[in-house]
C-alpha positions as CSV (number, residue, x, y, z in Angstrom):
1,M,-264.0,-129.7,52.1
2,K,-264.4,-131.2,55.6
3,K,-266.4,-129.2,58.1
4,L,-264.6,-128.2,61.3
5,V,-267.8,-128.1,63.2
6,P,-270.4,-130.6,62.2
7,D,-274.0,-129.6,61.8
8,P,-276.2,-130.6,64.7
9,P,-278.6,-133.5,64.1
10,A,-282.0,-132.5,62.7
11,S,-284.7,-132.5,65.3
12,E,-287.8,-134.7,65.0
13,L,-289.9,-131.5,64.5
14,L,-288.2,-130.6,61.2
15,Q,-288.6,-134.1,59.9
16,L,-292.4,-133.8,60.0
17,D,-294.0,-133.2,56.6
18,P,-297.4,-131.6,57.2
19,P,-300.1,-132.3,54.5
20,N,-301.4,-129.7,52.2
21,L,-304.4,-127.7,53.4
22,L,-307.9,-127.8,52.0
23,F,-310.7,-125.6,53.0
24,Q,-314.1,-127.0,53.8
25,D,-315.8,-123.7,54.3
26,L,-314.6,-121.6,51.4
27,P,-313.8,-117.9,52.3
28,S,-314.6,-115.1,50.0
29,I,-311.9,-113.5,47.8
30,E,-311.8,-110.5,50.1
31,E,-311.4,-112.7,53.2
32,C,-308.7,-114.7,51.4
33,E,-306.8,-111.4,50.6
34,Q,-307.0,-110.3,54.3
35,L,-305.8,-113.7,55.5
36,L,-303.0,-113.7,53.0
37,I,-301.8,-110.3,54.1
38,A,-301.9,-111.4,57.8
39,L,-300.1,-114.7,57.0
40,I,-297.4,-113.0,55.0
41,H,-296.8,-110.5,57.8
42,T,-296.6,-113.4,60.3
43,V,-294.0,-115.2,58.1
44,N,-291.9,-112.0,58.0
45,H,-291.9,-111.8,61.8
46,T,-291.3,-115.5,62.3
47,T,-288.4,-115.3,59.9
48,T,-286.9,-112.6,62.0
49,V,-287.2,-114.8,65.1
50,L,-285.7,-117.7,63.2
51,I,-282.7,-115.7,62.0
52,D,-282.1,-114.2,65.5
53,S,-282.3,-117.7,67.2
54,G,-279.3,-119.9,67.7
55,P,-279.5,-123.6,66.8
56,G,-282.0,-125.5,68.9
57,L,-285.7,-126.0,69.6
58,T,-286.7,-122.4,69.1
59,R,-285.1,-122.3,65.6
60,D,-286.7,-125.7,64.8
61,A,-290.1,-124.5,65.9
62,M,-289.8,-121.3,63.9
63,G,-288.8,-123.3,60.8
64,M,-291.9,-125.5,61.3
65,N,-294.1,-122.5,61.8
66,I,-292.9,-121.0,58.5
67,R,-293.5,-124.3,56.7
68,L,-297.1,-124.4,58.0
69,L,-297.7,-120.7,57.3
70,C,-296.5,-121.3,53.7
71,R,-298.9,-124.2,53.3
72,A,-301.7,-122.0,54.4
73,I,-300.6,-119.2,52.0
74,H,-300.4,-121.7,49.2
75,A,-303.9,-123.1,49.9
76,L,-305.4,-119.6,50.1
77,S,-303.6,-118.5,46.9
78,N,-304.9,-121.6,45.0
79,H,-308.4,-121.0,46.3
80,T,-308.4,-117.3,45.4
81,S,-307.1,-118.0,41.9
82,T,-309.8,-120.6,41.3
83,R,-312.5,-118.3,42.6
84,I,-311.3,-115.5,40.3
85,L,-311.3,-117.8,37.3
86,E,-314.8,-119.1,38.1
87,Q,-316.1,-115.5,38.3
88,C,-314.5,-114.7,34.9
89,H,-316.1,-117.7,33.3
90,E,-319.5,-116.8,34.7
91,R,-319.4,-113.4,33.0
């Protein structure tokens, strides 16, 4: 089916592919959990702004913010899982 209104061209911002995050100074499990809660809260609020925005730079920026926040959440989750497994093996 042919679209009546074509999609706008993707902005350069959305074509960026940020690298995965690695932590040099490893936070504790408790700090990771606090950061995860804050990041997930931020994703929820950013998603609301994304949904409420029309096509354009604001929507593209919110999309990139969500992508970066998800990378941070992924890195913290991996770090927390690894730390928990290490603690279990030490016991």
